[in-house]
C-alpha positions in Angstrom: -64.8 10.6 116.2 -67.9 12.0 118.0 -71.0 10.0 117.1 -73.3 12.6 115.4 -75.9 10.0 114.5 -78.2 8.1 116.8 -80.8 5.3 116.8 -83.6 7.9 116.2 -82.2 8.3 112.7 -81.3 12.0 113.3 -78.1 13.8 112.4 -76.7 16.5 114.5 -75.1 19.1 112.3 -72.8 22.1 113.1 -74.2 25.5 112.6 -71.8 25.9 109.7 -72.9 22.7 108.0 -76.7 23.8 108.4 -75.9 27.2 107.0 -74.2 25.8 104.0 -77.0 23.3 103.3 -79.9 25.7 103.8 -78.2 28.4 101.7 -77.8 25.8 98.9 -81.5 24.9 99.2 -82.5 28.5 99.2 -80.6 29.2 96.0 -82.3 26.2 94.5 -85.7 27.4 95.7 -85.1 30.8 94.1 -84.1 29.0 90.8 -87.3 27.2 90.9 -89.3 30.3 91.5 -87.5 31.9 88.5 -88.5 28.9 86.3 -92.1 29.2 87.4 -92.0 32.9 86.4 -90.5 32.0 83.1 -93.4 29.6 82.4 -95.9 32.2 83.6 -94.3 34.8 81.1 -94.4 32.2 78.3 -90.5 32.1 78.0 -89.1 30.1 75.1 -88.8 26.4 75.9 -85.0 26.3 75.4 -84.4 29.0 77.9 -86.7 27.3 80.5 -84.9 23.9 79.9 -81.5 25.7 80.3 -82.6 27.0 83.7 -84.1 23.5 84.6 -80.8 22.0 83.8 -79.1 24.4 86.2 -81.4 23.4 88.9 -80.6 19.8 88.3 -77.0 20.6 88.6 -77.5 22.5 91.8 -79.6 19.6 93.4 -76.7 17.2 92.3 -74.3 19.4 94.1 -76.4 19.5 97.2 -76.8 15.7 97.1 -73.0 15.3 96.7 -72.3 17.6 99.6 -74.8 15.9 101.8 -73.7 12.3 100.8 -70.1 13.2 101.6 -70.9 14.4 105.1 -73.2 11.3 105.6 -70.3 8.9 104.7 -67.7 10.8 106.7 -70.0 10.8 109.9 -72.9 8.5 110.1 -71.5 5.7 107.9 -68.0 5.6 109.4 -69.4 5.8 112.8 -71.9 3.0 112.2 -69.4 0.6 110.8 -67.0 1.3 113.6 -69.8 0.4 116.0 -70.4 -2.9 114.2 -73.7 -1.8 112.3 -72.7 -3.4 109.0 -76.4 -3.0 107.8 -75.3 0.6 107.1 -73.4 -0.5 104.2 -76.4 -2.0 102.6 -78.4 1.2 103.4 -75.7 3.2 101.7 -75.8 1.0 98.6 -79.6 1.4 98.4 -79.1 5.2 98.7 -76.5 5.3 96.1 -78.9 3.4 93.6 -81.5 6.1 94.2 -79.0 8.9 93.6 -77.6 7.4 90.4 
């Protein structure tokens, strides 16, 4: 497996992966702008909360996709290279996401 991570804590992503992640973030950004517009137009609270829940679900999906990629590439590579501290870093990351 090619090591796509390095000591400077960067991640080399394929153009396809970047495009998928940026597209997800752009949709989330649009949803946030939509909610802002709803607030400015005095939309009903339940309607705003419904849209907010949709944003939360979209962020969760983004996090799942990024985490999956991180585990398959960075974490596996680090463990194979003897960097066992990556397991603890992953545990701390999972605590933040849960």
